[in-house]
Structure formats: structure tokens, C-alpha cells
C-alpha positions in Angstrom: -123.4 88.3 7.5 -120.2 90.4 7.0 -119.1 89.9 10.5 -119.5 86.1 10.2 -117.5 86.0 6.9 -114.7 88.1 8.6 -114.8 85.7 11.6 -114.5 82.6 9.4 -111.5 84.2 7.6 -109.9 84.8 11.0 -110.4 81.2 12.0 -109.0 79.9 8.7 -105.9 82.1 9.0 -105.3 80.9 12.5 -105.6 77.3 11.4 -103.1 77.9 8.5 -100.7 79.7 10.8 -100.7 77.0 13.4 -100.3 74.4 10.6 -97.3 76.3 9.2 -95.9 76.5 12.8 -96.1 72.8 13.1 -94.0 72.4 10.0 -91.6 75.0 11.3 -91.1 72.9 14.5 -90.6 69.7 12.5 -88.0 71.2 10.1 -86.2 72.8 13.0 -86.0 69.5 14.8 -84.9 67.7 11.7 -82.1 70.2 11.1 -80.9 69.9 14.6 -81.0 66.1 15.1 -80.0 65.2 11.5 -77.6 67.9 10.5 -76.5 69.6 13.8 -77.9 72.9 12.5 -79.5 74.9 15.4 -82.2 77.4 14.5 -82.9 80.4 16.8 -85.2 83.4 16.4 -83.5 86.6 17.4 -81.4 84.7 19.9 -84.5 82.9 21.4 -84.2 79.2 21.5 -86.6 77.2 19.3 -85.9 73.6 20.2 -88.7 72.0 22.3 -90.9 75.1 22.1 -94.7 74.8 21.5 -96.7 76.1 18.6 -98.0 79.0 20.8 -94.4 79.8 21.8 -93.2 80.0 18.2 -96.2 82.3 17.2 -95.5 84.6 20.1 -91.8 84.8 19.2 -92.6 85.7 15.7 -94.9 88.5 16.9 -92.1 89.8 19.2 -89.6 89.6 16.3 -91.9 91.7 14.0 -92.3 94.4 16.7 -88.6 94.4 17.4 -87.5 95.0 13.8 -90.7 96.9 12.8 -91.0 94.7 9.8 -93.3 91.7 9.2 -91.7 88.4 10.4 -94.1 85.9 9.0 -94.2 82.2 10.1 -95.0 81.4 6.4 -91.8 83.2 5.3 -89.8 81.5 8.0 -91.0 78.0 6.9 -90.0 78.8 3.3 -86.5 79.9 4.5 -86.2 76.7 6.6 -87.1 74.6 3.6 -84.3 76.3 1.6 -81.8 75.8 4.5 -82.8 72.1 4.7 -82.0 71.6 1.0 -78.4 73.0 1.4 -75.3 71.1 2.4 -74.2 73.0 5.4 -71.8 72.1 8.3 -72.9 72.2 11.9 -74.2 75.7 12.3 -76.3 78.1 14.4 -78.6 80.2 12.3 -81.0 83.0 13.2 -84.2 82.6 11.2 -85.5 86.0 12.5 -82.5 87.8 11.1 -82.7 85.9 7.8 -86.4 86.7 7.4 -85.8 90.3 8.3 -83.0 90.6 5.8 -85.1 88.9 3.1 -87.8 91.6 3.4 -85.1 94.3 3.5 -83.3 92.9 0.4 -86.4 92.0 -1.5 -86.6 95.4 -3.0 -83.1 94.8 -4.4 -84.0 92.3 -7.1 -83.8 89.1 -4.9 -85.4 86.6 -7.2 -86.5 83.9 -4.7 -86.0 82.7 -1.2 -83.6 79.8 -2.2 -81.3 82.2 -4.0 -81.4 84.6 -1.1 -80.6 81.9 1.5 -77.8 80.4 -0.7 -76.2 83.9 -1.0 -76.4 84.6 2.8 -74.9 81.3 3.8 -72.3 81.0 1.0 -69.4 81.2 3.5 -70.7 78.4 5.7 -68.5 75.7 4.2 -65.4 77.7 4.5 -65.3 77.0 8.3 -62.8 74.5 9.7 -64.0 71.1 10.9 -64.4 70.9 14.7 -63.4 68.1 17.1 -65.8 67.4 19.9 -64.7 68.2 23.4 -65.2 66.1 26.5 -66.5 68.2 29.5 -66.4 67.4 33.2 -68.5 69.5 35.6 -66.6 70.0 38.9 -69.5 70.9 41.2 -73.2 70.2 40.9 -74.9 73.2 42.5 -77.2 75.8 40.9 -74.8 76.6 38.0 -73.5 73.0 37.7 -77.0 71.6 37.3 -78.1 74.2 34.8 -74.9 73.6 32.7 -75.7 69.9 32.8 -79.3 70.5 31.6 -78.2 72.8 28.7 -75.2 70.6 27.7 -77.4 67.5 27.5 -80.4 69.3 25.9 -78.0 70.6 23.2 -75.9 67.5 22.7 -77.6 66.7 19.3 -75.1 64.5 17.4 -72.3 65.3 19.8 -70.4 67.6 17.5 -69.4 70.2 20.2 -69.4 69.8 23.9 -69.9 66.3 25.4 -70.7 66.1 29.1 -68.9 63.0 30.3 -68.7 63.3 34.1 -69.6 65.3 37.2 -67.3 65.5 40.3 -68.8 66.2 43.7 -67.6 65.7 47.3 -70.6 63.5 48.2 -70.4 59.7 49.0 -72.1 58.4 45.9 -74.5 55.7 47.1 -77.9 55.0 45.7 -79.6 57.6 47.9 -77.3 60.4 46.9 -77.5 59.5 43.2 -81.3 59.5 43.4 -81.3 62.9 45.1 -79.0 64.4 42.4 -81.2 62.9 39.7 -84.3 64.4 41.3 -82.7 67.9 41.5 -81.8 67.6 37.8 -85.3 66.4 36.7 -87.1 69.3 38.3 -86.1 72.7 39.6 -88.2 75.1 41.7 -87.1 78.0 39.5 -86.5 76.6 36.1 -89.1 73.8 36.0 -88.9 70.4 34.5 -85.9 69.1 32.5 -87.1 68.4 29.0 -85.5 64.9 28.9 -85.0 61.7 30.8 -82.8 61.1 33.9 -82.2 57.6 35.2 -79.9 56.3 37.9 -77.2 53.6 37.3 -76.0 52.6 40.7 -73.5 50.0 39.5 -71.7 52.6 37.3 -72.3 55.4 39.7 -73.8 57.4 36.9 -76.9 59.2 35.7 -78.2 58.2 32.3 -79.4 61.5 30.9 -81.3 61.3 27.6 -79.9 57.8 27.2 -76.3 59.0 27.6 -74.0 57.9 30.5 -72.7 60.7 32.7 -70.3 59.4 35.4 -70.4 60.8 38.9 -67.1 60.9 40.7 -66.5 61.6 44.4 -63.3 63.6 45.2 -61.9 66.2 47.6 -58.7 66.9 45.7 -58.9 67.5 41.9 -55.3 66.5 41.4 -55.9 62.9 42.5 -58.4 62.1 39.7 -57.8 60.0 36.6 -60.5 60.7 34.1 -59.0 58.5 31.4 -60.4 55.4 33.2 -63.8 56.7 32.2 -62.7 57.0 28.6 -62.3 60.8 28.9 -59.4 62.6 27.3 -58.3 66.2 26.8 -61.3 67.3 28.8 -62.4 70.8 29.7 -63.1 71.1 33.5 -65.9 73.6 34.3 -65.4 74.4 38.0 -68.5 75.7 39.7 -67.7 74.3 43.1 -66.7 77.7 44.6 -63.7 76.0 46.3 -60.9 77.3 44.0 -60.6 80.9 42.7 -56.9 81.5 42.0 -54.4 80.2 39.5 -52.5 78.0 41.9 -55.6 76.2 43.1 -57.1 75.8 39.7 -53.9 74.4 38.3 -54.6 71.3 40.5 -57.1 70.3 37.8 -54.4 70.2 35.2 -52.5 67.6 37.4 -55.2 65.0 36.9 -55.1 62.7 34.0 -57.3 63.4 31.0 -57.6 67.2 31.4 -56.4 69.9 29.0 -58.2 73.1 30.1 -60.1 74.7 33.1 -62.9 77.2 33.1 -64.0 78.8 36.4 -67.6 80.0 36.7 -66.7 83.0 38.8 -64.3 85.9 38.8 -60.7 84.5 39.3 -57.4 85.8 40.5 -54.3 85.8 38.3 -56.2 84.3 35.4 -58.0 85.9 32.4 -61.5 87.1 33.4 -63.6 86.9 30.2 -67.1 88.1 29.3 -67.8 86.3 26.1 -68.7 88.8 23.3 -66.8 91.6 25.0 -63.1 90.5 25.4 -62.9 86.8 24.6 -60.9 87.4 21.4 -58.2 89.0 23.4 -57.3 85.6 25.0 -55.9 82.9 22.8 -57.1 79.3 23.8 -53.8 78.0 22.3 -51.7 79.9 24.9 -53.9 79.8 28.0 -55.1 76.8 29.9 -57.1 78.4 32.7 -60.0 80.9 32.2 -62.6 82.6 34.4 -66.1 83.5 33.1 -66.3 86.4 35.6 -69.6 86.9 37.6 -73.2 86.9 36.5 -73.4 90.7 37.2 -70.2 91.4 35.3 -71.6 89.5 32.3 -74.9 91.5 32.5 -73.3 95.0 32.6 -70.2 94.6 30.5 -72.0 94.3 27.1 -74.1 97.3 27.8 -71.2 99.4 29.1 -69.1 98.5 26.1 -71.8 99.7 23.8 -72.2 103.0 25.7 -68.4 103.5 26.0 -67.8 102.8 22.3 -70.8 104.9 21.1 -71.0 107.8 23.6 -68.1 107.6 26.0 -68.4 107.2 29.8 -66.9 109.8 32.2 -68.0 108.0 35.4 -70.9 106.1 36.8 -72.4 104.0 39.6 -73.7 100.4 39.4 -76.4 99.2 41.8 -77.4 95.6 41.4 -80.7 94.4 42.8 -79.8 90.8 43.1 -81.7 87.6 44.0 -80.5 85.9 47.2 -77.9 83.3 46.9 -77.1 80.0 48.7 -74.5 81.6 51.0 -77.0 83.7 52.8 -78.8 82.6 55.9 -82.4 81.3 55.8 -82.9 82.7 59.4 -80.7 85.1 61.4 -77.3 83.7 62.2 -73.6 84.6 62.2 -72.2 85.1 58.7 -68.7 85.9 57.5 -70.1 89.0 55.8 -71.9 91.8 57.7 -75.7 91.9 57.0 -75.8 88.7 55.0 -76.4 86.9 58.3 -79.9 88.3 58.4 -82.8 86.2 57.1 -83.1 86.2 53.3 -86.8 85.8 53.2 -87.7 89.0 55.1 -85.1 91.5 54.2 -83.5 93.6 51.5 -79.8 93.2 52.3 -77.1 95.7 51.3 -73.8 94.0 50.4 -70.9 94.6 48.2 -70.3 93.5 44.6 -67.0 93.5 42.8 -68.7 93.9 39.4 -67.8 97.6 39.0 -64.1 96.8 39.4 -64.3 93.5 37.5 -65.8 95.0 34.4 -62.6 97.1 33.9 -60.8 93.8 33.3 -62.9 93.3 30.3 -63.1 97.0 29.3 -59.8 98.6 30.5 -60.9 102.1 29.5 -63.4 102.0 32.4 -60.6 101.5 35.0 -61.4 103.7 38.0 -64.6 105.1 36.5 -67.3 103.0 38.2 -68.4 102.5 41.8 -70.7 99.6 42.7 -72.8 98.1 45.4 -75.5 95.4 45.7 -78.8 94.8 47.4 -79.9 91.2 47.9 -83.7 90.8 47.8 -86.1 88.0 48.8 -86.5 86.3 45.4 -84.7 83.1 44.3 -83.6 84.2 40.8 -83.8 87.1 38.4 -81.8 90.3 39.1 -81.6 93.9 37.9 -78.5 96.1 37.4 -79.1 99.9 37.4 -76.4 101.9 35.6 -76.2 105.6 36.4 -73.7 107.0 33.9 -72.3 110.4 33.1 -71.5 110.3 29.3 -69.1 112.2 27.2 -71.3 112.9 24.2 -74.9 114.1 24.5 -77.8 111.7 23.7 -81.6 111.5 23.9 -83.9 108.8 25.0 -84.5 107.8 21.4 -80.8 108.1 20.6 -79.6 105.7 23.3 -82.4 103.3 22.6 -81.6 103.3 18.9 -77.9 102.5 19.7 -78.7 99.6 22.0 -81.3 98.2 19.5 -78.8 98.2 16.7 -76.3 96.3 18.8 -79.0 93.8 19.9 -79.8 93.2 16.2 -76.4 93.0 14.6 -72.7 92.9 15.4 -70.6 91.0 18.0 -73.0 91.4 21.0 -76.2 89.9 19.6 -76.0 86.9 21.8 -75.3 89.1 24.9 -78.0 91.8 24.6 -81.7 91.3 24.4 -83.7 94.5 23.7 -87.0 94.5 25.6 -90.1 96.3 24.4 -92.2 95.1 27.3 -93.9 97.9 29.2 -95.0 95.6 32.0 -91.8 93.6 32.5 -91.0 92.4 36.0 -88.3 90.0 37.3 -90.2 86.8 36.8 -90.6 87.6 33.1 -86.9 87.3 32.4 -86.4 83.8 33.9 -85.1 81.5 31.2 -83.6 84.2 29.0 -80.3 83.0 27.5 -78.9 86.5 26.9 -77.0 87.7 30.0 -78.2 91.3 29.6 -81.8 92.3 28.9 -82.1 96.0 28.1 -85.3 97.5 29.4 -85.9 100.2 26.8 -89.1 101.4 28.5 -87.4 102.2 31.8 -84.4 104.2 30.4 -84.0 107.7 31.8 -82.0 110.6 30.1 -81.5 113.8 32.0 -82.5 117.2 30.6 -78.9 118.1 29.9 -78.5 114.9 27.9 -75.3 114.0 29.7 -76.6 111.6 32.3 -78.4 108.3 31.6 -79.9 105.7 33.9 -80.1 102.2 32.3 -82.0 99.2 33.7 -80.5 95.8 32.8 -82.3 92.7 33.8 -80.6 89.3 33.9 -81.3 85.8 34.8 -78.3 85.4 37.1 -78.5 81.6 36.7 -79.7 80.8 33.2 -78.3 83.7 31.3 -75.0 83.4 33.0 -74.9 79.6 32.3 -75.2 80.3 28.6 -72.3 82.7 28.8 -70.3 80.0 30.4 -71.2 77.6 27.6 -70.4 80.2 24.9 -67.0 80.7 26.5 -66.5 76.9 26.9 -67.1 76.5 23.2 -64.6 79.3 22.3 -61.8 77.9 24.4 -62.5 74.4 23.3 -62.5 75.5 19.6 -65.9 74.0 18.9 -67.7 77.2 17.8 -69.8 76.4 14.7 -70.5 78.6 11.8 -73.1 81.2 13.0 -75.3 83.6 11.1 -76.8 86.3 13.3 
């Protein structure tokens, strides 16, 4: 009899929890579509997630902060947020719930008072003017950027995707093919929205919004104003232009104000958002580079270690997914070894990430060597940092440092702290943080002066989010955030 009563209680609790999660999803959606307030849970995206996803994220959050992160508390906090008059914002419900429990022993009367106090500075932020965006290139990164920009358009308060430029002749067949590639991706799955083709306008209608497609070989010849686009940000993922002179051609076209390259660039600021973006004023620069996916993965971790422990020297080895420039079967390639078939080989090649990271963290100049191994998987990479540090540490010591930075401070969007003992590369696909710190794989030498850190990264999805973060910064459309 006792077992049956216990079982019935468990069933009742599960029903109550799922019902609360359904309300959580509804309030989250209402906040986003009605008020342009985006809710995340310790940096994990919530929009369009299922009940099971939300419950699992709460369980991860509780394990991460070692305090109860209850869906019931989260719903109460969301109700309080919904009652406030807030500007467009991005709020971390996990951090708020964690702080509520931490502060509750300090005479916090109720959740509404707590939330009001935490978000009291929200209305001090300046109004933002939406920014038109043109994607120059529609490959792996271009399509992911299109997905994320359209999925996060909301009421259009920030970045507005208005057009895509490609070299293709834009007939019905090509437009249909591009629509198909946007609808479903072999790595990232289905696009959570609608994509239709408008042949007459040479456009895709994405979630009911027109995105013009433009065919061009030379960016300087374009006039975006004829599409109603003005003061646009060009995000160039074409791979055709890497230096200042070439990228300046974008600024010669009508309707453009700024350019962002999705790669490391020459003679222009190379920026890892969260690490060095504040060192470059959007008012005085017109061309920016978002560095490489590997640089964005290692720079946040290296900054933490450099600031906390000091780095004497080190080596970076990145185990990287194959890329589109490699050969499907053996053939001649501009680079040695990359000509060998991607599907059957691990391929040693070079990476400039070790040198590039010093552009974001100048104190590391000359301290890092680097190399890369391409492996037969389409996405999901791993950077291994072997570092000699200035100040001694322990395994618990360095994990505590990284966990703190993942929880609070300027790098919470960039660093995800993993507790997963079983994690493999497929598990990190779809992670928006560019650096996933594998706390269970870290090695510290017996002399406590050498550490080996394993940093996973979705070299497509995580990097694309870094590009969007930087795009918002240089376009001056960053909202009030509470992390």
C-alpha cells in the first residue's frame, strides 16, 4: 500500500511539473512576441523548446549551481517579469531563480519585490533603432545566420534580415534549392518556421517576411536602396574578401553603413565578442572581423586563465570537423594533405588560431603554438589547450575558476560549463556558446603548473551566435541584459 501511495504522489508531482512547464512556455512566448523580452536559462535558448526540454534544462541548472532551480519558482518569477514595464531585454531566468534562493535568506519579502529590485535599471537603457542586415554569401554560416536572425526577429527591434547576395543566377530552380537548404539541414535539422519562394520578387518569404535575393559578382555595383534598405550592415560570409581594401567595396554600394566579416581579416579589427569587443568603437570603425570559430572557442578560456593564473606558454591542438574546402575524394588541393579524402582520413593541417588569439589578448603574443587535425565528421570540434601557468592550481581550483566565469561576469554568453561525464562531439551540436568547457576531462599535473583543458565547440552554430552578438554590438542594438 505504501509503495502505491508513493507512486501516486510521484505521478501527481510529474503532472503538476509538466503543467507548470506549459505555463512557463506560454509566458516565455508572450514576453518575446508581445514585449520583445527574450528569456534564456543559463544561456540556453528557451523559445520553441518542448516541455521535456525545459524540464531537463532546469535539472541541468540545478546541478550547475548546486541549488534547487524549480520550474515552479521560474514560473512565479516569469509572472512578475510579465507584470513589469520593461524595454526590449534578454533575461536569464536561471540566474534570477538562483539569486532568489541565494538572497532569500536576506529578508527578501516576495518574488515580485525581488524581481523589481534586480531589474530596476532596465529602463535606464537607451532606445535602440533597428538595423537592416544583408547577408553576403549563403553557405554554411550564411544559412545559419539567416535561420537565427529570422527565428529571433520577434517584433523587429534589433537586426532585420532584408536581403541575401549570391553569385548564382536567381531563377526559380535556384531559389527553390536555396529554400530547400534553409528548410532542412543535415546537421542542424529542420528550420522552425516557414520558407516560401516568390519568383517574381526573386525572394524567399521566411516566416511571412520578404527577404530579397540579389545576384552579384562585385559588391560595389549594388544599390540596396531600391529594395527599401538603408544604413545596412553587410555580413560577409562569402570567403571572397578578407582584407580591408576588398571589404571596402561593400561601402561603395548604396544603402550600406558597416561591414562584418565572418572570418579573420587583415588590416581590420579582429574581434571575439566578450573578450575584446569594447576596445573597438562602432562609431569610429566601419569594417570588423569576427575572427575564426576556433579563435572564438579558445579566446574566452585563455582570457580567464591568463587573468586568473597567468600563462607562460602553451600549445593549441584543434580536432576540427572537415570543411567544404576539403576534397570528397583524393585530388589536388592548394594545401598539402587537404587533398586527401575527408571521409576516410584524419588530416593534419595548420590553424592560425594560436596567433590570431593574441590580437584579442595581446599579453599572449608569442606564447602559443598551434596546429589542427581535420577529422571525418561534418560539425562539432574540440580544442585542446596544453598550458604552462604562472601560478599553481589544482583540478578543483581551475574548475572553480571556470565555473565562476560561466555563471557571472562578462563571459557568460561565451563559456558553457559542462558537467557531463559522457559528452561526445554530437552532444554539443546546437550549443550557442562558442566555448564548452569539459570540466570532467581537465588534467592538472602533479607540480600544479601545467594544465590540459578540453574545449568543445559547435564550429557552425556557436560561431554564428558570436557573429550575431558582434553584429548587435556594432549596430548598437544590444538590449538590456540580465545574466
